[in-house]
N, C-alpha and C positions, 0 to 999 in steps of 0.2 A: 504494500500500500504506500503510495507516495503522497506526500503532503503537498498541498497547494501552497504556493508562496503567499506570504502576507501581502495584502494590498498595500501599496505604498501611498503615503499621504503626500499631497503636494505641500511643499514648504510654505509656511506662512510668510506673507510679505512683512518686512520689518516695520515695526510700529513707529509712527512718526511722533517722537517724544515732544516735539514742539507743541502739539495740541493736547497732550496728556494732562489732565487736571487732577490727578491723584495727589493728595496732600495739600491741596489749596485751602481747604476749610480749616486745617490746623494753623496754617499761616495767617489766615484772616483772624482767627480767634486769638492767636498770640499777638497780633498787631493791635487788636481792639481791647485786650485785657487791661493794659494800663489805663485806658480811658474809663473802663468800667470801675476799676479800683478807685480812681480819683473821684468819680461821681458818687460812689458808695461812701467814701471818706468825707466828702462834702456834705452828704445827707446826715451822716453821724454828727459832724461838726455843727450843722444847723440845729439838730436836736439838742445838743449840749448847750448851745447858746440860748435856746428857748427855755431849757431847764434852768440855766443860770438866771435868766430874767425873772422867771417864776419864783425862784428861791430868794432872789434879792428883793422882790416886791413883798413877799411874805415876811421876810426879816425886817424890812422897813416898817411895815404896818404893825408888827408885834412890838418893835422898839418904840415907835411913836405912841402906841396905846399904853404901854407900861410907863414910859417916861412922862406922859401927860398926867398920870395918876400919882406921880412922885416916886416911882420905883426906879430900878436900875435898867434903863432902856437898852444900854449896850449889851448887857448880859442876855436880856430877852431876845434881842436881835440875833446874837450869836447862837442862841439855842434854837431859833426858828429856821436857821439855814443849815444845810448839809455841811458837815465838818470839812470834807475834802475840797470845798470851794474856798475855804479860808476867808470868810467875810471880814471886812473892815466896817465897823458900825459906829456911827456918831449920832447921839440922840440927846442934845442939850434941851433942858426944859425951858420953855419960854414963858413970858408973862400971860399971854392970851392963847397962843397956839404953840404946839411942840412939833418941830419938824425933824424927822429922823432920816438919815442918809445911810444906805448900805452900798458898799462897793465890793464887787466880786470879780475875780479874774478866772475866766473860763479857759482851761488849758486847750491847746491846739492839738488836733488829731493829725492834720496835714503838716508835715515837718517844715515846709517852706514859710508858713505863716506863724506869726506870734500869737500869744494869748489874747483873748478878747476881754476887754474890761467893760463890765456892766455896772451902771450906777442907777439906783432907784431911790426915790424920795417918797415919804408919806407924812402927811400933816394931820394932827388931831387937836381938838380944842383942849386946853389945859383945864383940869378940874381944880376947883378952889376948895 
């Protein structure tokens, strides 16, 4: 019994590498990744600044309320703000009104930009 020879295949024409698009998507992703990271970090930074504004406002209201009643407004303002923001509180009692000022430095998430300083004031009538 004789074997029939295997059918021979025609050789494939060489692929034109110039039009081959394998691997393009990873290059596009690698090129766009830094932009995505900066956008994400900017969103986090905006959230931190908003949180700092909220905390400074709460601290100023608490300091003004306590100082207007003759208490230690600076201590109340410090207690009302998150400790990691390291607030600077000024709450001198006035004759008619007491104005408290809280200054907070929000740290920067993006290394190229410095810390953001947030200042909030609150005024309360002084109790007699």
